gemmi code that builds the backbone of each chain (N, CA, C; Angstrom):
import gemmi

chains = {
    "A": [
        ("UNK", (91.757, 96.300, 136.283), (90.900, 97.424, 136.777), (89.568, 97.442, 136.041)),
        ("UNK", (88.512, 97.759, 136.722), (87.188, 97.761, 136.076), (86.904, 99.103, 135.420)),
        ("UNK", (85.934, 99.068, 134.505), (85.555, 100.348, 133.806), (85.040, 101.325, 134.818)),
        ("UNK", (84.302, 100.821, 135.811), (83.743, 101.760, 136.821), (84.873, 102.545, 137.528)),
        ("UNK", (85.929, 101.799, 137.915), (87.074, 102.437, 138.576), (87.790, 103.392, 137.608)),
        ("UNK", (87.956, 102.980, 136.354), (88.668, 103.809, 135.406), (87.864, 105.070, 135.137)),
        ("UNK", (86.532, 104.958, 135.098), (85.708, 106.122, 134.847), (85.770, 107.099, 136.012)),
        ("UNK", (85.806, 106.580, 137.208), (85.864, 107.443, 138.413), (87.114, 108.275, 138.462)),
        ("UNK", (88.203, 107.790, 137.916), (89.443, 108.530, 137.956), (89.698, 109.314, 136.684)),
        ("UNK", (88.666, 109.584, 135.906), (88.892, 110.255, 134.614), (87.761, 111.199, 134.304)),
        ("UNK", (88.029, 112.141, 133.396), (86.989, 113.041, 132.880), (86.234, 112.407, 131.728)),
        ("UNK", (86.733, 111.312, 131.186), (86.097, 110.704, 130.069), (84.844, 109.919, 130.432)),
        ("UNK", (83.938, 109.777, 129.496), (82.740, 109.005, 129.750), (83.040, 107.533, 129.786)),
        ("UNK", (82.170, 106.752, 130.381), (82.331, 105.353, 130.402), (82.407, 104.770, 128.989)),
        ("UNK", (81.594, 105.307, 128.096), (81.611, 104.856, 126.683), (82.937, 105.105, 126.027)),
        ("UNK", (83.467, 106.308, 126.274), (84.784, 106.688, 125.649), (85.879, 105.742, 126.168)),
        ("UNK", (85.842, 105.468, 127.487), (86.882, 104.575, 128.053), (86.722, 103.173, 127.496)),
        ("UNK", (85.491, 102.701, 127.385), (85.279, 101.332, 126.862), (85.816, 101.255, 125.441)),
        ("UNK", (85.587, 102.322, 124.661), (86.066, 102.320, 123.237), (87.560, 102.255, 123.176)),
        ("UNK", (88.204, 103.089, 124.022), (89.677, 103.080, 124.051), (90.287, 101.697, 124.473)),
        ("UNK", (89.566, 101.122, 125.436), (90.037, 99.817, 125.939), (89.922, 98.766, 124.793)),
        ("UNK", (88.839, 98.866, 124.041), (88.688, 97.852, 122.935), (89.812, 98.066, 121.872)),
        ("UNK", (90.118, 99.263, 121.607), (91.198, 99.535, 120.625), (92.539, 99.025, 121.156)),
        ("UNK", (92.798, 99.248, 122.457), (94.008, 98.728, 123.025), (94.008, 97.220, 123.059)),
        ("UNK", (92.852, 96.655, 123.238), (92.731, 95.187, 123.234), (93.068, 94.643, 121.859)),
        ("UNK", (92.607, 95.316, 120.822), (92.860, 94.876, 119.442), (94.358, 94.908, 119.162)),
        ("UNK", (95.024, 95.967, 119.734), (96.478, 96.090, 119.550), (97.244, 95.120, 120.395)),
        ("UNK", (96.537, 94.447, 121.324), (97.219, 93.447, 122.156), (97.848, 94.025, 123.404)),
        ("UNK", (97.571, 95.287, 123.707), (98.241, 95.895, 124.860), (97.544, 95.643, 126.193)),
        ("UNK", (96.264, 95.450, 126.123), (95.512, 95.059, 127.391), (94.701, 93.813, 127.166)),
        ("UNK", (94.341, 93.231, 128.262), (93.508, 92.007, 128.242), (92.319, 92.237, 129.146)),
        ("UNK", (91.230, 91.576, 128.870), (90.156, 91.653, 129.894), (89.636, 90.273, 130.258)),
        ("UNK", (89.283, 90.150, 131.503), (88.713, 88.903, 131.993), (87.429, 89.228, 132.711)),
        ("UNK", (86.466, 88.348, 132.589), (85.172, 88.511, 133.289), (85.366, 88.232, 134.778)),
        ("UNK", (84.852, 89.117, 135.560), (84.911, 88.944, 136.996), (83.483, 89.140, 137.506)),
        ("UNK", (82.754, 88.095, 137.601), (81.365, 88.181, 137.914), (80.598, 88.888, 136.805)),
        ("UNK", (79.989, 90.075, 137.126), (79.276, 90.736, 136.089), (80.115, 91.804, 135.405)),
        ("UNK", (81.337, 91.966, 135.881), (82.139, 93.116, 135.337), (83.386, 92.573, 134.618)),
        ("UNK", (83.811, 93.351, 133.609), (85.083, 93.073, 132.929), (86.217, 93.698, 133.726)),
        ("UNK", (87.256, 92.942, 133.935), (88.417, 93.523, 134.584), (89.562, 93.604, 133.535)),
        ("UNK", (90.078, 94.799, 133.424), (91.153, 94.995, 132.396), (92.512, 95.047, 133.021)),
        ("UNK", (93.481, 94.494, 132.338), (94.842, 94.649, 132.805), (95.825, 94.847, 131.625)),
        ("UNK", (96.889, 95.538, 131.908), (97.915, 95.735, 130.886), (98.669, 94.415, 130.628)),
        ("UNK", (99.109, 94.234, 129.417), (99.857, 93.061, 129.047), (101.303, 93.457, 128.834)),
        ("UNK", (102.115, 93.467, 129.888), (103.527, 93.964, 129.737), (104.339, 93.162, 128.759)),
        ("UNK", (103.982, 91.883, 128.671), (104.726, 90.971, 127.749), (104.659, 91.484, 126.318)),
        ("UNK", (103.513, 91.954, 125.975), (103.310, 92.453, 124.571), (104.159, 93.668, 124.326)),
        ("UNK", (104.226, 94.583, 125.310), (105.099, 95.770, 125.135), (106.545, 95.360, 125.011)),
        ("UNK", (106.959, 94.356, 125.848), (108.308, 93.873, 125.748), (108.575, 93.290, 124.379)),
        ("UNK", (107.646, 92.518, 123.868), (107.794, 91.890, 122.520), (107.986, 92.993, 121.443)),
        ("UNK", (107.160, 94.039, 121.554), (107.233, 95.128, 120.583), (108.618, 95.783, 120.609)),
        ("UNK", (109.120, 95.946, 121.827), (110.457, 96.565, 122.003), (111.575, 95.618, 121.455)),
        ("UNK", (111.446, 94.370, 121.783), (112.442, 93.390, 121.345), (112.432, 93.249, 119.822)),
        ("UNK", (111.226, 93.287, 119.232), (111.052, 93.205, 117.804), (111.899, 94.301, 117.145)),
        ("UNK", (111.769, 95.531, 117.713), (112.537, 96.653, 117.164), (114.017, 96.494, 117.339)),
        ("UNK", (114.373, 95.923, 118.496), (115.850, 95.703, 118.789), (116.416, 94.736, 117.735)),
        ("UNK", (115.689, 93.703, 117.391), (116.195, 92.722, 116.401), (116.306, 93.412, 115.056)),
        ("UNK", (115.285, 94.166, 114.651), (115.363, 94.832, 113.320), (116.519, 95.854, 113.383)),
        ("UNK", (116.679, 96.517, 114.479), (117.764, 97.468, 114.628), (119.122, 96.823, 114.413)),
        ("UNK", (119.277, 95.613, 114.990), (120.558, 94.862, 114.848), (120.740, 94.481, 113.329)),
        ("UNK", (119.649, 94.122, 112.693), (119.744, 93.773, 111.270), (120.244, 94.943, 110.442)),
        ("UNK", (119.728, 96.117, 110.804), (120.206, 97.350, 110.110), (121.693, 97.591, 110.416)),
        ("UNK", (122.101, 97.392, 111.647), (123.505, 97.604, 111.955), (124.373, 96.722, 111.089)),
        ("UNK", (123.973, 95.452, 110.965), (124.746, 94.505, 110.146), (124.768, 94.919, 108.700)),
        ("UNK", (123.606, 95.263, 108.202), (123.495, 95.631, 106.775), (124.294, 96.925, 106.487)),
        ("UNK", (124.237, 97.881, 107.374), (124.973, 99.106, 107.131), (126.475, 98.932, 107.282)),
        ("UNK", (126.848, 97.936, 108.131), (128.319, 97.583, 108.201), (128.776, 97.033, 106.840)),
        ("UNK", (127.926, 96.243, 106.183), (128.264, 95.725, 104.880), (128.303, 96.831, 103.845)),
        ("UNK", (127.362, 97.773, 103.946), (127.353, 98.957, 103.025), (128.645, 99.750, 103.180)),
        ("UNK", (129.072, 99.950, 104.433), (130.291, 100.698, 104.673), (131.498, 100.062, 103.958)),
        ("UNK", (131.585, 98.768, 104.090), (132.696, 98.026, 103.375), (132.508, 98.136, 101.863)),
        ("UNK", (131.268, 98.022, 101.401), (130.975, 98.040, 99.991), (131.396, 99.349, 99.346)),
        ("UNK", (131.111, 100.470, 99.975), (131.412, 101.787, 99.365), (132.872, 102.156, 99.589)),
        ("UNK", (133.569, 101.468, 100.536), (134.933, 101.843, 100.821), (135.964, 101.234, 99.788)),
        ("UNK", (135.451, 100.224, 99.105), (136.351, 99.477, 98.149), (136.813, 100.371, 97.014)),
    ],
    "B": [
        ("UNK", (108.488, 105.014, 125.565), (109.092, 103.906, 124.897), (108.622, 103.844, 123.423)),
        ("UNK", (109.520, 104.149, 122.482), (109.154, 104.187, 121.103), (109.231, 102.801, 120.504)),
        ("UNK", (108.066, 102.347, 120.010), (108.035, 101.052, 119.328), (107.739, 101.127, 117.858)),
        ("UNK", (107.691, 102.424, 117.347), (107.261, 102.630, 115.971), (108.435, 102.861, 115.005)),
        ("UNK", (109.576, 103.258, 115.527), (110.567, 103.821, 114.584), (111.995, 103.475, 114.990)),
        ("UNK", (112.818, 103.263, 113.973), (114.278, 103.026, 114.172), (115.013, 104.077, 113.374)),
        ("UNK", (116.028, 104.603, 113.964), (116.895, 105.570, 113.217), (118.329, 105.189, 113.412)),
        ("UNK", (119.056, 105.190, 112.316), (120.497, 104.841, 112.362), (121.257, 105.934, 111.574)),
        ("UNK", (122.428, 106.263, 112.107), (123.326, 107.202, 111.410), (124.674, 106.508, 111.231)),
        ("UNK", (125.193, 106.652, 110.024), (126.542, 106.040, 109.782), (127.318, 106.970, 108.867)),
        ("UNK", (128.589, 107.150, 109.222), (129.492, 107.953, 108.387), (130.191, 107.038, 107.392)),
        ("UNK", (129.964, 107.349, 106.136), (130.607, 106.540, 105.086), (131.700, 107.351, 104.447)),
        ("UNK", (132.904, 106.808, 104.488), (134.064, 107.544, 103.949), (134.192, 107.223, 102.478)),
        ("UNK", (133.297, 107.781, 101.700), (133.268, 107.594, 100.265), (132.566, 108.783, 99.621)),
        ("UNK", (132.861, 108.992, 98.309), (132.224, 110.118, 97.652), (130.694, 109.899, 97.572)),
        ("UNK", (130.008, 111.025, 97.549), (128.561, 111.010, 97.582), (127.986, 110.188, 96.388)),
        ("UNK", (128.564, 110.323, 95.171), (127.987, 109.626, 94.031), (128.154, 108.130, 94.166)),
        ("UNK", (129.213, 107.691, 94.853), (129.397, 106.250, 95.031), (128.368, 105.701, 96.035)),
        ("UNK", (128.135, 106.472, 97.079), (127.132, 106.055, 98.075), (125.755, 106.025, 97.403)),
        ("UNK", (125.461, 107.030, 96.590), (124.170, 107.083, 95.935), (124.003, 105.874, 95.006)),
        ("UNK", (125.096, 105.461, 94.348), (124.985, 104.331, 93.453), (124.727, 103.033, 94.227)),
        ("UNK", (125.373, 102.940, 95.395), (125.181, 101.713, 96.209), (123.784, 101.566, 96.690)),
        ("UNK", (123.016, 102.714, 96.744), (121.659, 102.642, 97.199), (120.664, 102.554, 96.054)),
        ("UNK", (120.909, 103.299, 95.007), (119.901, 103.471, 93.929), (120.003, 102.451, 92.842)),
        ("UNK", (121.159, 101.766, 92.714), (121.306, 100.741, 91.723), (120.906, 99.415, 92.353)),
        ("UNK", (119.884, 98.728, 91.780), (119.364, 97.575, 92.485), (120.389, 96.440, 92.613)),
        ("UNK", (121.298, 96.317, 91.624), (122.348, 95.272, 91.699), (123.317, 95.594, 92.824)),
        ("UNK", (123.716, 96.876, 92.880), (124.696, 97.253, 93.883), (124.062, 97.123, 95.311)),
        ("UNK", (122.828, 97.578, 95.435), (122.124, 97.462, 96.718), (122.065, 96.019, 97.128)),
        ("UNK", (121.761, 95.135, 96.201), (121.607, 93.717, 96.471), (122.895, 93.068, 96.950)),
        ("UNK", (124.050, 93.628, 96.419), (125.343, 93.042, 96.801), (125.646, 93.184, 98.268)),
        ("UNK", (125.398, 94.387, 98.849), (125.712, 94.541, 100.279), (124.560, 94.093, 101.122)),
        ("UNK", (123.332, 94.205, 100.586), (122.153, 93.795, 101.433), (121.978, 92.291, 101.486)),
        ("UNK", (122.376, 91.620, 100.433), (122.163, 90.174, 100.385), (120.856, 89.773, 99.728)),
        ("UNK", (120.573, 90.396, 98.591), (119.328, 90.102, 97.854), (119.566, 90.253, 96.371)),
        ("UNK", (118.884, 89.460, 95.592), (119.005, 89.538, 94.129), (117.664, 90.119, 93.606)),
        ("UNK", (117.704, 91.349, 93.109), (116.453, 91.961, 92.592), (116.196, 91.641, 91.115)),
        ("UNK", (114.941, 91.620, 90.755), (114.553, 91.304, 89.359), (114.741, 92.455, 88.414)),
        ("UNK", (114.710, 93.687, 88.921), (114.805, 94.796, 87.956), (115.347, 96.046, 88.629)),
        ("UNK", (115.460, 97.148, 87.882), (116.018, 98.366, 88.415), (115.056, 99.120, 89.344)),
        ("UNK", (115.578, 100.010, 90.159), (114.785, 100.816, 91.049), (114.321, 102.101, 90.275)),
        ("UNK", (113.086, 102.465, 90.437), (112.569, 103.692, 89.846), (111.418, 104.188, 90.758)),
        ("UNK", (111.192, 105.477, 90.839), (110.147, 106.000, 91.728), (108.796, 105.328, 91.362)),
        ("UNK", (108.097, 104.832, 92.325), (106.803, 104.205, 92.097), (106.836, 102.714, 91.665)),
        ("UNK", (108.006, 102.265, 91.374), (108.142, 100.899, 90.913), (108.100, 99.856, 92.080)),
        ("UNK", (107.466, 98.720, 91.804), (107.575, 97.618, 92.739), (108.609, 96.641, 92.208)),
        ("UNK", (109.597, 96.348, 93.054), (110.690, 95.477, 92.575), (110.730, 94.249, 93.491)),
        ("UNK", (110.756, 93.103, 92.870), (110.800, 91.862, 93.565), (112.220, 91.372, 93.728)),
        ("UNK", (112.506, 90.775, 94.891), (113.893, 90.272, 95.104), (113.846, 88.949, 95.889)),
        ("UNK", (114.971, 88.242, 95.776), (115.117, 86.973, 96.481), (116.338, 87.049, 97.364)),
        ("UNK", (116.157, 86.562, 98.625), (117.243, 86.590, 99.578), (118.321, 85.614, 99.136)),
        ("UNK", (119.512, 86.083, 99.084), (120.676, 85.189, 98.783), (121.537, 85.108, 100.029)),
        ("UNK", (122.000, 83.932, 100.328), (122.777, 83.802, 101.580), (124.225, 83.716, 101.281)),
        ("UNK", (124.996, 84.059, 102.302), (126.449, 83.950, 102.205), (126.811, 82.468, 102.300)),
        ("UNK", (127.885, 82.119, 101.665), (128.311, 80.703, 101.745), (129.735, 80.592, 102.211)),
        ("UNK", (129.943, 81.026, 103.411), (131.256, 80.957, 103.977), (131.619, 79.588, 104.516)),
        ("UNK", (130.781, 79.138, 105.370), (130.907, 77.820, 105.968), (129.812, 76.920, 105.490)),
        ("UNK", (130.165, 75.794, 104.856), (129.141, 74.952, 104.288), (128.083, 74.518, 105.293)),
        ("UNK", (128.572, 74.288, 106.499), (127.654, 73.820, 107.562), (126.612, 74.886, 107.914)),
        ("UNK", (127.107, 76.129, 108.093), (126.248, 77.241, 108.422), (125.364, 77.602, 107.256)),
        ("UNK", (125.926, 77.538, 106.036), (125.156, 77.837, 104.859), (123.944, 76.877, 104.777)),
        ("UNK", (124.240, 75.642, 105.112), (123.158, 74.617, 105.050), (122.064, 75.011, 106.048)),
        ("UNK", (122.494, 75.388, 107.245), (121.485, 75.777, 108.265), (120.747, 77.041, 107.920)),
        ("UNK", (121.407, 77.872, 107.071), (120.855, 79.169, 106.666), (119.781, 79.053, 105.600)),
        ("UNK", (119.739, 77.879, 104.974), (118.882, 77.681, 103.840), (117.434, 78.183, 104.070)),
        ("UNK", (117.009, 78.186, 105.335), (115.606, 78.535, 105.582), (115.256, 79.904, 105.077)),
        ("UNK", (116.173, 80.814, 104.962), (115.811, 82.135, 104.446), (116.165, 82.336, 102.962)),
        ("UNK", (117.082, 81.476, 102.514), (117.498, 81.625, 101.111), (116.344, 81.362, 100.159)),
        ("UNK", (116.273, 82.227, 99.171), (115.171, 82.073, 98.190), (113.888, 82.709, 98.606)),
        ("UNK", (113.844, 83.221, 99.796), (112.624, 83.881, 100.251), (112.436, 85.131, 99.410)),
        ("UNK", (111.222, 85.259, 98.855), (110.976, 86.344, 97.959), (110.248, 87.515, 98.695)),
        ("UNK", (110.643, 88.689, 98.413), (109.932, 89.843, 98.971), (109.935, 90.978, 97.941)),
        ("UNK", (109.068, 91.966, 98.298), (108.911, 93.035, 97.298), (109.101, 94.388, 97.996)),
        ("UNK", (109.706, 95.308, 97.297), (109.785, 96.638, 97.815), (109.117, 97.591, 96.818)),
        ("UNK", (108.515, 98.622, 97.307), (107.886, 99.636, 96.437), (108.608, 100.959, 96.653)),
        ("UNK", (109.261, 101.405, 95.604), (110.072, 102.636, 95.721), (109.130, 103.794, 95.866)),
        ("UNK", (109.462, 104.683, 96.733), (108.704, 105.935, 96.897), (109.419, 107.074, 96.209)),
        ("UNK", (110.542, 107.553, 96.840), (111.238, 108.702, 96.270), (112.683, 108.379, 95.942)),
        ("UNK", (113.132, 108.986, 94.847), (114.534, 108.976, 94.476), (115.002, 110.344, 94.097)),
        ("UNK", (115.654, 110.997, 95.026), (116.206, 112.308, 94.732), (117.697, 112.145, 94.659)),
        ("UNK", (118.257, 112.143, 93.432), (119.662, 111.838, 93.237), (120.617, 112.450, 94.274)),
        ("UNK", (121.429, 111.551, 94.861), (122.470, 111.921, 95.866), (121.918, 112.584, 97.104)),
        ("UNK", (120.607, 112.504, 97.338), (120.042, 113.120, 98.492), (119.123, 112.206, 99.306)),
        ("UNK", (118.191, 111.520, 98.593), (117.174, 110.750, 99.323), (116.666, 109.579, 98.522)),
        ("UNK", (116.563, 108.441, 99.174), (116.013, 107.230, 98.544), (115.070, 106.594, 99.595)),
        ("UNK", (113.842, 106.287, 99.174), (112.928, 105.698, 100.154), (112.066, 104.608, 99.488)),
        ("UNK", (111.721, 103.637, 100.302), (110.816, 102.544, 99.801), (109.988, 101.998, 100.895)),
        ("UNK", (108.959, 101.254, 100.540), (108.103, 100.585, 101.530), (108.291, 99.090, 101.357)),
        ("UNK", (108.178, 98.348, 102.494), (108.252, 96.923, 102.452), (107.566, 96.310, 103.677)),
        ("UNK", (107.483, 95.018, 103.667), (106.973, 94.319, 104.823), (108.144, 93.879, 105.658)),
        ("UNK", (108.282, 94.493, 106.846), (109.511, 94.188, 107.616), (109.445, 92.760, 108.180)),
        ("UNK", (110.575, 92.116, 108.252), (110.630, 90.840, 108.985), (109.685, 89.842, 108.443)),
        ("UNK", (109.500, 89.842, 107.125), (108.517, 88.900, 106.508), (109.209, 87.586, 106.215)),
        ("UNK", (109.459, 86.839, 107.319), (110.302, 85.649, 107.173), (109.585, 84.319, 107.330)),
        ("UNK", (108.339, 84.369, 107.628), (107.643, 83.093, 107.806), (107.192, 82.582, 106.433)),
        ("UNK", (107.676, 81.376, 106.103), (107.316, 80.781, 104.851), (105.793, 80.498, 104.781)),
        ("UNK", (105.258, 80.698, 103.601), (103.855, 80.376, 103.421), (102.899, 81.415, 103.980)),
        ("UNK", (103.441, 82.506, 104.519), (102.536, 83.566, 105.044), (102.410, 84.640, 103.986)),
        ("UNK", (101.207, 85.025, 103.698), (100.985, 86.115, 102.708), (100.910, 87.417, 103.480)),
        ("UNK", (101.953, 88.273, 103.266), (102.014, 89.490, 104.042), (101.385, 90.659, 103.284)),
        ("UNK", (100.922, 90.418, 102.012), (100.508, 91.515, 101.138), (99.433, 92.399, 101.708)),
        ("UNK", (98.573, 91.833, 102.549), (97.455, 92.644, 103.076), (97.852, 93.427, 104.323)),
        ("UNK", (99.076, 93.197, 104.834), (99.443, 93.825, 106.061), (100.127, 95.184, 105.830)),
        ("UNK", (100.134, 96.082, 106.880), (100.709, 97.382, 106.673), (102.213, 97.260, 106.429)),
        ("UNK", (102.726, 98.244, 105.701), (104.160, 98.248, 105.383), (104.880, 99.260, 106.286)),
        ("UNK", (106.192, 99.149, 106.322), (106.980, 100.208, 106.958), (107.684, 100.995, 105.824)),
        ("UNK", (108.058, 102.215, 106.214), (108.755, 103.136, 105.276), (110.213, 103.193, 105.621)),
        ("UNK", (111.068, 102.942, 104.669), (112.525, 102.998, 104.873), (113.037, 104.160, 104.098)),
        ("UNK", (113.764, 105.068, 104.794), (114.294, 106.230, 104.160), (115.806, 106.329, 104.364)),
        ("UNK", (116.530, 106.481, 103.245), (117.953, 106.719, 103.317), (118.205, 108.192, 102.923)),
        ("UNK", (118.761, 108.992, 103.837), (119.020, 110.415, 103.543), (120.512, 110.610, 103.555)),
        ("UNK", (121.030, 111.242, 102.546), (122.493, 111.461, 102.421), (122.813, 112.930, 102.700)),
        ("UNK", (123.862, 113.163, 103.444), (124.285, 114.513, 103.724), (125.803, 114.559, 103.639)),
        ("UNK", (126.273, 115.498, 102.825), (127.726, 115.571, 102.620), (128.363, 116.187, 103.900)),
        ("UNK", (129.399, 115.510, 104.381), (130.167, 116.069, 105.511), (131.630, 116.101, 105.118)),
        ("UNK", (132.507, 116.806, 105.865), (133.886, 116.992, 105.450), (134.598, 115.679, 105.017)),
        ("UNK", (134.454, 114.599, 105.792), (135.216, 113.393, 105.406), (134.376, 112.264, 104.799)),
        ("UNK", (133.268, 112.613, 104.185), (132.456, 111.601, 103.512), (131.006, 111.973, 103.459)),
        ("UNK", (130.195, 110.936, 103.689), (128.733, 111.133, 103.639), (128.131, 110.654, 104.919)),
        ("UNK", (127.280, 111.481, 105.546), (126.524, 111.019, 106.695), (125.223, 110.430, 106.162)),
        ("UNK", (125.043, 109.175, 106.404), (123.843, 108.515, 105.942), (122.928, 108.275, 107.117)),
        ("UNK", (121.681, 108.743, 106.981), (120.689, 108.476, 108.034), (119.621, 107.552, 107.507)),
        ("UNK", (119.440, 106.442, 108.201), (118.423, 105.447, 107.754), (117.334, 105.431, 108.813)),
        ("UNK", (116.110, 105.623, 108.376), (114.985, 105.462, 109.326), (114.023, 104.456, 108.759)),
        ("UNK", (113.462, 103.651, 109.656), (112.381, 102.768, 109.261), (111.271, 103.062, 110.247)),
        ("UNK", (110.050, 103.347, 109.734), (108.944, 103.737, 110.638), (107.671, 103.101, 110.187)),
        ("UNK", (106.748, 103.040, 111.137), (105.417, 102.485, 110.864), (105.192, 101.105, 111.526)),
        ("UNK", (106.093, 100.739, 112.450), (105.961, 99.428, 113.087), (104.757, 99.294, 113.936)),
        ("UNK", (104.264, 100.417, 114.457), (103.044, 100.340, 115.394), (101.797, 99.966, 114.593)),
        ("UNK", (101.839, 100.039, 113.322), (100.643, 99.630, 112.513), (100.635, 98.123, 112.332)),
        ("UNK", (101.739, 97.499, 112.594), (101.817, 96.031, 112.408), (101.276, 95.325, 113.670)),
        ("UNK", (100.346, 94.414, 113.499), (99.730, 93.784, 114.716), (100.790, 93.217, 115.635)),
        ("UNK", (100.584, 93.462, 116.918), (101.550, 93.009, 117.882), (101.696, 91.488, 117.873)),
        ("UNK", (100.616, 90.796, 117.650), (100.686, 89.320, 117.599), (101.706, 88.890, 116.462)),
        ("UNK", (101.622, 89.602, 115.326), (102.519, 89.262, 114.223), (103.993, 89.574, 114.612)),
        ("UNK", (104.156, 90.697, 115.319), (105.513, 91.028, 115.676), (106.146, 89.973, 116.655)),
        ("UNK", (105.286, 89.525, 117.583), (105.767, 88.532, 118.549), (106.090, 87.250, 117.883)),
        ("UNK", (105.234, 86.875, 116.858), (105.452, 85.612, 116.167), (106.688, 85.616, 115.299)),
        ("UNK", (106.874, 86.751, 114.610), (108.092, 86.882, 113.731), (109.335, 86.716, 114.592)),
        ("UNK", (109.307, 87.243, 115.833), (110.477, 87.107, 116.685), (110.826, 85.680, 116.937)),
        ("UNK", (109.868, 84.911, 117.327), (110.076, 83.515, 117.603), (110.528, 82.741, 116.380)),
        ("UNK", (109.887, 83.048, 115.234), (110.182, 82.360, 114.009), (111.638, 82.660, 113.569)),
        ("UNK", (112.053, 83.825, 113.882), (113.325, 84.277, 113.272), (114.558, 84.234, 114.193)),
        ("UNK", (114.298, 84.172, 115.478), (115.380, 84.246, 116.413), (116.543, 83.313, 116.080)),
        ("UNK", (116.227, 82.049, 115.773), (117.221, 81.105, 115.511), (117.995, 81.424, 114.209)),
        ("UNK", (117.235, 81.864, 113.189), (117.778, 82.240, 111.959), (118.870, 83.336, 112.042)),
        ("UNK", (118.628, 84.312, 112.902), (119.592, 85.463, 112.975), (120.750, 85.101, 113.792)),
        ("UNK", (120.627, 84.214, 114.772), (121.811, 83.836, 115.504), (122.781, 83.074, 114.600)),
        ("UNK", (122.205, 82.388, 113.608), (123.059, 81.712, 112.626), (123.712, 82.753, 111.722)),
        ("UNK", (122.976, 83.793, 111.373), (123.475, 84.851, 110.528), (124.725, 85.493, 111.181)),
        ("UNK", (124.657, 85.735, 112.444), (125.799, 86.311, 113.159), (126.979, 85.425, 113.050)),
        ("UNK", (126.766, 84.113, 113.169), (127.849, 83.134, 113.027), (128.531, 83.242, 111.667)),
        ("UNK", (127.726, 83.380, 110.624), (128.243, 83.498, 109.256), (129.141, 84.701, 109.158)),
        ("UNK", (128.699, 85.851, 109.690), (129.510, 87.033, 109.594), (130.856, 86.871, 110.334)),
        ("UNK", (130.761, 86.204, 111.525), (131.982, 85.956, 112.275), (132.943, 85.088, 111.481)),
        ("UNK", (132.397, 84.022, 110.848), (133.193, 83.122, 109.989), (133.838, 83.893, 108.878)),
        ("UNK", (133.049, 84.731, 108.256), (133.483, 85.486, 107.096), (134.679, 86.406, 107.507)),
        ("UNK", (134.521, 87.086, 108.622), (135.588, 87.943, 109.092), (136.823, 87.187, 109.490)),
        ("UNK", (136.640, 86.040, 110.073), (137.788, 85.221, 110.506), (138.579, 84.687, 109.303)),
        ("UNK", (137.855, 84.436, 108.178), (138.575, 83.847, 107.040), (138.933, 84.797, 105.958)),
        ("UNK", (138.598, 86.088, 106.131), (138.914, 87.057, 105.103), (140.081, 87.914, 105.572)),
        ("UNK", (141.131, 88.000, 104.755), (142.278, 88.870, 105.124), (141.774, 90.325, 105.374)),
        ("UNK", (142.138, 90.861, 106.534), (141.650, 92.225, 106.788), (142.391, 93.208, 105.977)),
        ("UNK", (141.676, 93.848, 105.037), (142.297, 94.824, 104.191), (142.072, 96.201, 104.854)),
        ("UNK", (143.142, 96.736, 105.409), (143.065, 98.054, 106.042), (142.964, 99.083, 104.940)),
        ("UNK", (142.127, 100.048, 105.169), (141.946, 101.044, 104.093), (143.164, 101.862, 103.950)),
        ("UNK", (143.531, 102.179, 102.710), (144.789, 102.850, 102.413), (144.825, 104.248, 102.966)),
        ("UNK", (143.644, 104.821, 103.142), (143.550, 106.229, 103.630), (143.849, 106.389, 105.111)),
        ("UNK", (143.926, 105.256, 105.823), (144.092, 105.344, 107.272), (145.559, 105.514, 107.660)),
        ("UNK", (146.132, 106.621, 107.312), (147.539, 106.827, 107.559), (147.815, 107.316, 108.946)),
    ],
}
model = gemmi.Model(1)
for chain_id, residues in chains.items():
    chain = gemmi.Chain(chain_id)
    for i, (resn, *xyz) in enumerate(residues, 1):
        res = gemmi.Residue()
        res.name, res.seqid = resn, gemmi.SeqId(i, " ")
        for name, pos in zip(("N", "CA", "C"), xyz):
            atom = gemmi.Atom()
            atom.name, atom.element = name, gemmi.Element(name[0])
            atom.pos, atom.b_iso = gemmi.Position(*pos), 0.0
            res.add_atom(atom)
        chain.add_residue(res)
    model.add_chain(chain)
structure = gemmi.Structure()
structure.add_model(model)
structure.setup_entities()
């Protein structure tokens, strides 16, 4: 989606939207590609999935560690 | 979709002082967590530790070597006896040769609450959203294989260890 379109559907200024987009780009959540004279922005769903999966893996590590803690204190 | 925080609750059927010791004593903590710390835990202290691996099956242990000896540091925040223990660390810092020290840390909090048949332990780890997404994606790829091996080790361990049923389970 272009900044022009995003601005049309929002109360925010073009500058404010551009700033938010750049922050989201730094976080890896959106990507932009040049389309003629305009930047076209799109969400990167893969990145969101990665973030979620990352938490799932850490969550599993805690499950394992806490299982060992349970055995450790039960002795 | 929350990508910033993990929360776990576990009921531990043990006296509160024993649970507190398992968390606040760095040797005891290391025993169940799988790490050998250089010194004791104290509020504000930075304690360095080395990952130690289980050696149940020689073949798996060999494959596991990639994480063994990996050094990491935790910085203790709060220690409120028998109530709360918290520290900061770099989560998932498993890539060899990568210096994580400049990256944001996550906060791990263990909160103890006495309940009729033991201690309800709540563990939260938060601050993941401050870690660059690219780093999170890369850690996943680097670590995926390592953890599937870890699961195998646990399975081996359980298969070869006589199951000691707790005496209290009458």
